[in-house]
C-alpha positions as YAML, in Angstrom:
chain: A
units: angstrom
residues:
- id: 1
  name: UNK
  ca: [54.81, 23.86, 88.57]
- id: 2
  name: UNK
  ca: [53.26, 21.40, 86.48]
- id: 3
  name: UNK
  ca: [55.60, 18.38, 85.38]
- id: 4
  name: UNK
  ca: [55.12, 17.10, 82.06]
- id: 5
  name: UNK
  ca: [51.43, 16.53, 81.26]
- id: 6
  name: UNK
  ca: [48.67, 19.19, 81.18]
- id: 7
  name: UNK
  ca: [44.98, 18.13, 81.18]
- id: 8
  name: UNK
  ca: [42.71, 20.70, 80.43]
- id: 9
  name: UNK
  ca: [38.88, 21.44, 79.20]
- id: 10
  name: UNK
  ca: [38.82, 23.55, 76.22]
- id: 11
  name: UNK
  ca: [36.42, 26.16, 75.63]
- id: 12
  name: UNK
  ca: [33.90, 25.47, 72.59]
- id: 13
  name: UNK
  ca: [34.65, 21.57, 72.57]
- id: 14
  name: UNK
  ca: [32.32, 19.80, 74.99]
- id: 15
  name: UNK
  ca: [33.72, 16.84, 77.05]
- id: 16
  name: UNK
  ca: [37.08, 17.51, 75.46]
- id: 17
  name: UNK
  ca: [40.26, 17.09, 77.21]
- id: 18
  name: UNK
  ca: [43.97, 17.18, 76.03]
- id: 19
  name: UNK
  ca: [47.02, 15.57, 77.08]
- id: 20
  name: UNK
  ca: [50.38, 16.75, 76.06]
- id: 21
  name: UNK
  ca: [53.45, 14.76, 77.07]
- id: 22
  name: UNK
  ca: [56.80, 16.67, 77.51]
- id: 23
  name: UNK
  ca: [59.92, 16.68, 79.09]
- id: 24
  name: UNK
  ca: [59.56, 19.84, 81.02]
- id: 25
  name: UNK
  ca: [58.02, 21.26, 84.31]
- id: 26
  name: UNK
  ca: [55.52, 23.95, 83.41]
- id: 27
  name: UNK
  ca: [55.76, 27.22, 85.57]
- id: 28
  name: UNK
  ca: [53.15, 29.18, 83.79]
- id: 29
  name: UNK
  ca: [50.13, 28.87, 81.22]
- id: 30
  name: UNK
  ca: [47.88, 31.38, 79.26]
- id: 31
  name: UNK
  ca: [44.84, 31.43, 77.24]
- id: 32
  name: UNK
  ca: [45.29, 32.49, 73.55]
- id: 33
  name: UNK
  ca: [41.72, 32.21, 72.40]
- id: 34
  name: UNK
  ca: [40.88, 28.44, 72.43]
- id: 35
  name: UNK
  ca: [44.72, 27.73, 72.33]
- id: 36
  name: UNK
  ca: [47.19, 27.50, 75.45]
- id: 37
  name: UNK
  ca: [50.44, 28.93, 75.75]
- id: 38
  name: UNK
  ca: [52.94, 27.09, 78.24]
- id: 39
  name: UNK
  ca: [56.69, 27.85, 79.28]
- id: 40
  name: UNK
  ca: [58.76, 26.10, 81.75]
- id: 41
  name: UNK
  ca: [62.27, 25.01, 82.92]
- id: 42
  name: UNK
  ca: [63.56, 23.99, 79.57]
- id: 43
  name: UNK
  ca: [63.42, 27.60, 77.79]
- id: 44
  name: UNK
  ca: [60.95, 26.85, 75.15]
- id: 45
  name: UNK
  ca: [57.43, 27.90, 74.78]
- id: 46
  name: UNK
  ca: [54.96, 25.68, 73.37]
- id: 47
  name: UNK
  ca: [51.27, 26.47, 71.92]
- id: 48
  name: UNK
  ca: [48.72, 23.89, 72.18]
- id: 49
  name: UNK
  ca: [45.76, 23.84, 69.42]
- id: 50
  name: UNK
  ca: [42.81, 23.67, 71.54]
- id: 51
  name: UNK
  ca: [40.62, 21.95, 68.73]
- id: 52
  name: UNK
  ca: [43.11, 19.45, 67.54]
- id: 53
  name: UNK
  ca: [44.55, 18.86, 71.20]
- id: 54
  name: UNK
  ca: [47.87, 18.79, 70.29]
- id: 55
  name: UNK
  ca: [51.08, 20.99, 70.06]
- id: 56
  name: UNK
  ca: [50.99, 23.39, 66.98]
- id: 57
  name: UNK
  ca: [54.10, 25.56, 67.70]
- id: 58
  name: UNK
  ca: [57.41, 26.03, 69.80]
- id: 59
  name: UNK
  ca: [58.82, 29.40, 70.59]
- id: 60
  name: UNK
  ca: [62.80, 29.59, 71.17]
- id: 61
  name: UNK
  ca: [64.94, 32.16, 72.09]
- id: 62
  name: UNK
  ca: [65.21, 32.01, 75.91]
- id: 63
  name: UNK
  ca: [68.14, 30.51, 77.73]
- id: 64
  name: UNK
  ca: [67.14, 28.98, 80.84]
- id: 65
  name: UNK
  ca: [63.76, 28.46, 82.43]
- id: 66
  name: UNK
  ca: [60.91, 30.74, 81.22]
- id: 67
  name: UNK
  ca: [58.90, 31.50, 84.30]
- id: 68
  name: UNK
  ca: [56.01, 33.67, 83.13]
- id: 69
  name: UNK
  ca: [54.01, 34.10, 79.92]
- id: 70
  name: UNK
  ca: [51.27, 36.62, 79.52]
- id: 71
  name: UNK
  ca: [48.86, 37.08, 76.42]
- id: 72
  name: UNK
  ca: [48.68, 40.82, 74.94]
- id: 73
  name: UNK
  ca: [46.24, 40.39, 72.22]
- id: 74
  name: UNK
  ca: [45.16, 37.83, 69.44]
- id: 75
  name: UNK
  ca: [48.56, 38.19, 67.89]
- id: 76
  name: UNK
  ca: [50.90, 38.71, 70.50]
- id: 77
  name: UNK
  ca: [52.32, 37.51, 74.03]
- id: 78
  name: UNK
  ca: [55.13, 38.33, 76.59]
- id: 79
  name: UNK
  ca: [57.45, 36.10, 78.11]
- id: 80
  name: UNK
  ca: [60.35, 36.35, 80.67]
- id: 81
  name: UNK
  ca: [62.60, 34.24, 83.02]
- id: 82
  name: UNK
  ca: [66.05, 33.32, 84.03]
- id: 83
  name: UNK
  ca: [68.00, 35.01, 81.29]
- id: 84
  name: UNK
  ca: [66.34, 38.44, 82.26]
- id: 85
  name: UNK
  ca: [65.05, 39.32, 79.11]
- id: 86
  name: UNK
  ca: [61.39, 40.09, 78.25]
- id: 87
  name: UNK
  ca: [60.26, 39.18, 74.96]
- id: 88
  name: UNK
  ca: [57.30, 40.21, 72.83]
- id: 89
  name: UNK
  ca: [56.35, 37.49, 70.44]
- id: 90
  name: UNK
  ca: [54.31, 37.48, 67.09]
- id: 91
  name: UNK
  ca: [52.22, 34.52, 66.94]
- id: 92
  name: UNK
  ca: [51.58, 35.01, 63.04]
- id: 93
  name: UNK
  ca: [55.37, 34.71, 62.39]
- id: 94
  name: UNK
  ca: [56.56, 32.60, 65.52]
- id: 95
  name: UNK
  ca: [59.34, 35.23, 66.28]
- id: 96
  name: UNK
  ca: [60.33, 37.96, 68.64]
- id: 97
  name: UNK
  ca: [58.92, 41.27, 67.59]
- id: 98
  name: UNK
  ca: [60.59, 43.24, 70.38]
- id: 99
  name: UNK
  ca: [62.75, 42.58, 73.62]
- id: 100
  name: UNK
  ca: [64.25, 44.69, 76.53]
- id: 101
  name: UNK
  ca: [66.32, 43.65, 79.42]
- id: 102
  name: UNK
  ca: [65.03, 45.26, 82.80]
- id: 103
  name: UNK
  ca: [68.35, 44.98, 84.57]
- id: 104
  name: UNK
  ca: [70.03, 47.19, 81.95]
- id: 105
  name: UNK
  ca: [68.07, 50.15, 83.28]
- id: 106
  name: UNK
  ca: [70.31, 51.38, 86.22]
- id: 107
  name: UNK
  ca: [67.45, 52.65, 88.35]
- id: 108
  name: UNK
  ca: [65.91, 48.87, 88.33]
- id: 109
  name: UNK
  ca: [69.24, 47.05, 88.48]
- id: 110
  name: UNK
  ca: [70.05, 45.00, 91.64]
- id: 111
  name: UNK
  ca: [73.20, 43.16, 90.94]
- id: 112
  name: UNK
  ca: [73.29, 41.20, 94.05]
- id: 113
  name: UNK
  ca: [69.85, 39.70, 93.40]
- id: 114
  name: UNK
  ca: [70.54, 39.12, 89.59]
- id: 115
  name: UNK
  ca: [68.67, 39.65, 86.57]
- id: 116
  name: UNK
  ca: [66.06, 36.87, 86.41]
- id: 117
  name: UNK
  ca: [62.35, 37.83, 86.12]
- id: 118
  name: UNK
  ca: [59.79, 36.41, 88.25]
- id: 119
  name: UNK
  ca: [56.75, 38.56, 87.56]
- id: 120
  name: UNK
  ca: [55.14, 40.21, 84.49]
- id: 121
  name: UNK
  ca: [51.99, 41.29, 83.15]
- id: 122
  name: UNK
  ca: [51.00, 43.35, 80.10]
- id: 123
  name: UNK
  ca: [48.37, 45.62, 79.22]
- id: 124
  name: UNK
  ca: [48.03, 47.18, 75.79]
- id: 125
  name: UNK
  ca: [51.53, 48.86, 75.10]
- id: 126
  name: UNK
  ca: [52.58, 48.67, 79.00]
- id: 127
  name: UNK
  ca: [54.82, 45.81, 80.62]
- id: 128
  name: UNK
  ca: [55.26, 45.59, 84.32]
- id: 129
  name: UNK
  ca: [58.28, 43.33, 85.08]
- id: 130
  name: UNK
  ca: [60.55, 42.34, 88.05]
- id: 131
  name: UNK
  ca: [62.37, 39.95, 89.91]
- id: 132
  name: UNK
  ca: [66.06, 40.21, 90.75]
- id: 133
  name: UNK
  ca: [65.52, 43.83, 89.18]
- id: 134
  name: UNK
  ca: [63.22, 46.17, 91.02]
- id: 135
  name: UNK
  ca: [59.56, 46.07, 89.66]
- id: 136
  name: UNK
  ca: [59.38, 48.50, 86.89]
- id: 137
  name: UNK
  ca: [57.04, 49.92, 84.33]
- id: 138
  name: UNK
  ca: [58.06, 49.62, 80.65]
- id: 139
  name: UNK
  ca: [56.24, 51.32, 77.50]
- id: 140
  name: UNK
  ca: [56.74, 49.13, 74.28]
- id: 141
  name: UNK
  ca: [56.54, 52.05, 71.79]
- id: 142
  name: UNK
  ca: [59.52, 53.72, 73.55]
- id: 143
  name: UNK
  ca: [61.67, 50.69, 74.34]
- id: 144
  name: UNK
  ca: [62.32, 52.25, 77.68]
- id: 145
  name: UNK
  ca: [61.62, 51.81, 81.34]
- id: 146
  name: UNK
  ca: [59.03, 54.64, 82.51]
- id: 147
  name: UNK
  ca: [58.58, 54.02, 86.13]
- id: 148
  name: UNK
  ca: [60.23, 52.33, 88.94]
- id: 149
  name: UNK
  ca: [57.84, 50.53, 91.41]
- id: 150
  name: UNK
  ca: [59.46, 50.45, 94.61]
- id: 151
  name: UNK
  ca: [58.80, 47.56, 96.82]
- id: 152
  name: UNK
  ca: [61.71, 48.13, 99.11]
- id: 153
  name: UNK
  ca: [63.95, 44.82, 99.05]
- id: 154
  name: UNK
  ca: [61.14, 42.60, 98.33]
- id: 155
  name: UNK
  ca: [61.54, 40.21, 95.26]
- id: 156
  name: UNK
  ca: [58.06, 40.53, 93.34]
- id: 157
  name: UNK
  ca: [56.35, 37.08, 92.86]
- id: 158
  name: UNK
  ca: [53.19, 38.45, 91.16]
- id: 159
  name: UNK
  ca: [52.20, 41.74, 89.32]
- id: 160
  name: UNK
  ca: [49.01, 42.37, 87.46]
- id: 161
  name: UNK
  ca: [47.42, 45.16, 85.68]
- id: 162
  name: UNK
  ca: [43.88, 46.29, 87.00]
- id: 163
  name: UNK
  ca: [43.39, 48.68, 83.80]
- id: 164
  name: UNK
  ca: [45.47, 51.65, 84.80]
- id: 165
  name: UNK
  ca: [46.56, 50.59, 88.24]
- id: 166
  name: UNK
  ca: [49.24, 48.00, 88.59]
- id: 167
  name: UNK
  ca: [48.99, 45.69, 91.80]
- id: 168
  name: UNK
  ca: [52.02, 43.74, 92.90]
- id: 169
  name: UNK
  ca: [53.13, 41.68, 95.72]
- id: 170
  name: UNK
  ca: [56.14, 39.37, 96.75]
- id: 171
  name: UNK
  ca: [58.33, 38.17, 99.65]
- id: 172
  name: UNK
  ca: [56.93, 40.33, 102.30]
- id: 173
  name: UNK
  ca: [53.43, 40.84, 103.65]
- id: 174
  name: UNK
  ca: [52.25, 43.94, 101.62]
- id: 175
  name: UNK
  ca: [50.28, 44.30, 98.59]
- id: 176
  name: UNK
  ca: [51.14, 47.43, 96.70]
- id: 177
  name: UNK
  ca: [49.19, 49.44, 94.18]
- id: 178
  name: UNK
  ca: [50.47, 52.04, 91.62]
- id: 179
  name: UNK
  ca: [49.32, 54.33, 88.93]
- id: 180
  name: UNK
  ca: [50.85, 54.37, 85.40]
- id: 181
  name: UNK
  ca: [53.30, 57.31, 86.64]
- id: 182
  name: UNK
  ca: [54.63, 54.97, 89.32]
- id: 183
  name: UNK
  ca: [52.96, 56.85, 92.07]
- id: 184
  name: UNK
  ca: [52.19, 54.44, 94.85]
- id: 185
  name: UNK
  ca: [48.56, 54.68, 95.52]
- id: 186
  name: UNK
  ca: [47.96, 52.08, 98.38]
- id: 187
  name: UNK
  ca: [50.34, 49.90, 100.57]
- id: 188
  name: UNK
  ca: [47.93, 47.24, 101.94]
- id: 189
  name: UNK
  ca: [48.92, 44.96, 104.90]
- id: 190
  name: UNK
  ca: [47.91, 41.51, 104.38]
- id: 191
  name: UNK
  ca: [48.03, 38.58, 107.11]
- id: 192
  name: UNK
  ca: [50.34, 36.60, 104.74]
- id: 193
  name: UNK
  ca: [54.30, 36.59, 105.38]
- id: 194
  name: UNK
  ca: [54.67, 35.94, 101.70]
- id: 195
  name: UNK
  ca: [52.28, 36.67, 98.84]
- id: 196
  name: UNK
  ca: [52.52, 34.19, 95.88]
- id: 197
  name: UNK
  ca: [49.42, 35.13, 93.90]
- id: 198
  name: UNK
  ca: [46.79, 37.64, 93.38]
- id: 199
  name: UNK
  ca: [43.28, 37.06, 91.81]
- id: 200
  name: UNK
  ca: [41.25, 40.18, 90.50]
- id: 201
  name: UNK
  ca: [37.48, 39.97, 90.44]
- id: 202
  name: UNK
  ca: [36.47, 41.50, 87.12]
- id: 203
  name: UNK
  ca: [32.81, 40.83, 87.63]
- id: 204
  name: UNK
  ca: [31.51, 43.14, 90.74]
- id: 205
  name: UNK
  ca: [31.91, 46.58, 89.41]
- id: 206
  name: UNK
  ca: [30.31, 48.26, 92.68]
- id: 207
  name: UNK
  ca: [32.56, 46.34, 95.00]
- id: 208
  name: UNK
  ca: [35.39, 44.80, 93.16]
- id: 209
  name: UNK
  ca: [37.56, 42.41, 95.36]
- id: 210
  name: UNK
  ca: [41.15, 41.19, 95.37]
- id: 211
  name: UNK
  ca: [42.25, 37.64, 96.71]
- id: 212
  name: UNK
  ca: [45.77, 37.01, 97.98]
- id: 213
  name: UNK
  ca: [47.48, 33.78, 98.57]
- id: 214
  name: UNK
  ca: [50.61, 32.79, 99.97]
- id: 215
  name: UNK
  ca: [52.33, 31.86, 103.11]
- id: 216
  name: UNK
  ca: [50.71, 30.62, 105.76]
- id: 217
  name: UNK
  ca: [48.32, 28.70, 103.73]
- id: 218
  name: UNK
  ca: [45.26, 30.72, 103.69]
- id: 219
  name: UNK
  ca: [43.18, 33.35, 101.37]
- id: 220
  name: UNK
  ca: [43.03, 36.85, 102.15]
- id: 221
  name: UNK
  ca: [40.01, 38.61, 100.73]
- id: 222
  name: UNK
  ca: [40.29, 42.42, 100.29]
- id: 223
  name: UNK
  ca: [37.02, 44.39, 99.49]
- id: 224
  name: UNK
  ca: [37.37, 47.32, 97.18]
- id: 225
  name: UNK
  ca: [40.79, 45.88, 96.45]
- id: 226
  name: UNK
  ca: [42.26, 47.29, 99.62]
- id: 227
  name: UNK
  ca: [40.08, 46.66, 102.68]
- id: 228
  name: UNK
  ca: [40.95, 43.40, 104.39]
- id: 229
  name: UNK
  ca: [37.41, 41.53, 104.84]
- id: 230
  name: UNK
  ca: [38.36, 38.13, 105.82]
- id: 231
  name: UNK
  ca: [40.72, 35.27, 105.78]
- id: 232
  name: UNK
  ca: [39.91, 31.74, 104.74]
- id: 233
  name: UNK
  ca: [42.27, 28.80, 105.84]
- id: 234
  name: UNK
  ca: [43.23, 26.16, 103.37]
- id: 235
  name: UNK
  ca: [41.84, 22.95, 104.64]
- id: 236
  name: UNK
  ca: [43.40, 20.64, 102.02]
...
């Protein structure tokens, strides 16, 4: 997490950095054009105007920490956290346009692990979300869970869309790939005991690659998103 202060280089503003003083620790940030959306442990999301280099709006509604924020399009974004509710926000009004609770879907609920959300991503009208509840795919226009994405007993720490493929990982060594119908395409074994983040290459169309980080402190590089090519130890 990032505590209290964010310093960033803004797109389109040469040699400009911004510093926002807050009383929260940031858990997640996302670009919304030249603005930044950030969330953390105080339950409030903030939007920072990149050109004015100051906070321009707060979004309130969550109770407890907000763990993840993801931009959907120019006018909307999605957030989720401790309260277990996924909210779709309208940047034009500052309000919530839609919300759903993954743990309310019996197929996804895991009462012993709680209802909190630790992983979230959005692509068009699709949202993938999980944490205490099993990872699941939701379709915004139907307000319903569409597919259960089984990770065994693992708690997801990261989930991403690669267009019509969902890639996720968590507190085991596997990286899972599903299609939008919930069918498991690949279950790839990493050399990590726990995967905390995934980076998808969006440049190399001929041979796209995936980078996984976690514990132990090293990078796992997967060619074609599935073949483990090599590992790079963290030397910091």
